[in-house]
Phi, psi and omega in degrees: 000117184301143180272185185297168184302126190271352183257092179275170177305129175060027193293332185295334182293345184254002187284147173299136172246006178283347171289353174258315187295320184256010181294123186293332184278330171289319179300318178286349181065038179260359181269142181289090173231158171299153181310309180302317184288320185299329186281356183264149183287321177237069190293127188292335177300333184278350187294338171302320183282321179302317177300312186293317179307310185286333172302315179293325180295323181283329175293322182293319179296328179291321190264336184058041182200160174299145188264145174259110188238140181237132178241127185256128180085063191274342177060242181252022175088016185306316182292313177294317176306320178299311181303316177294330175292321178297317176299341176260004181269130183295136177068015179247140186290117176281174182241102179290140175216143182277335184200147175225095179274138173252125183241127177206158177285339180218107178282123173264085190294326179294324183281340191255350190299324186288349191257355169078047173289143177289329180198140175247130188234125175266109180205149172270100189286354169283341186247342188231154171229017181286347173283347181292140177228147184270006181250012174283129175290321186221126174250125183263127171240072188262118189049045180240317188293338175292344180268000179255133174298330185229064184296326179298319178296324174299312179292330180292333173289320188285312187310307188296335186263358179289151168284142176305129181092354181279164180235147161264131180230139183179194177187169179189166174306149179220146174233165178298155189297326183294339184268345201297313184297323185290317179300322175296315177300321186293311181290335174288327183282331179226086185293145172242184184292340178286343177079011182285131181228354179236150170242154184223156174225164173304323178293321175297323179297311180297326180288316174305315180295317178301312178291333177272000179075025184254153174275117182276106184277326190207134171211129181201154168283164183257328185196163173269323180216132168235114178234123186291121180086009177309133190295337183282352177286006168275357186245136186290326185297321182299316178303311183298316174303320179294323174301314185294311189298315181300325183290319188278323187233074185286347182277356177297133183304127185169241181219146172237155179230144192207161171220127180244130182248144169276122179300147168270106190281000000 
């Protein structure tokens, strides 16, 4: 039986950051970060994986069993690599999972072999739903939806196949709502190396959850400022300040992270 709602107001301010300070992979500079970012104790770039780790940690506590996880858009395996590194960090709570399926439009098997995926599926999820399974506890969409021309249509295929009580978790770049349409037209007219074609705001995330019949359990910004290799990223107080700012002002231009849950009827 699922336990009480795990996402309380400003809950991220109480989350462990030692999985960053003591992380053996980060300390050895073996995680795929820029040289400037890798030399910092709390690189802001790594926060995208930190948020997802804690979302999964709380989901594991909610269900009290190993999770069945599907990650869409795995690139070179950064998310699962981070989860493995957390499990190897002394004193940090690991997240047990029974399976971790990776889905991507281009599977880079040589880069992914070391991380231990249960299954790898090569599919374009904008065009196909054959990868979907009704038994995933969590589907990760981390920095994926901004690459889709029709993210709402992709989600409309995913949500009906989700198990009741299952979650979509993820994040992406965000702008204030009044800028979102302009930003989307701009990036579609002038593509850049990031491949972003859709723009999001906190209001759009709330709208998506409402339209898809999902409960929005969590939504927050990640930072006030992310400057690769910024010297203040060596200090825990700077990380905490950014988390407070992101919680108070999620519409600030930057990144937002969220959890959407399919209700149990």
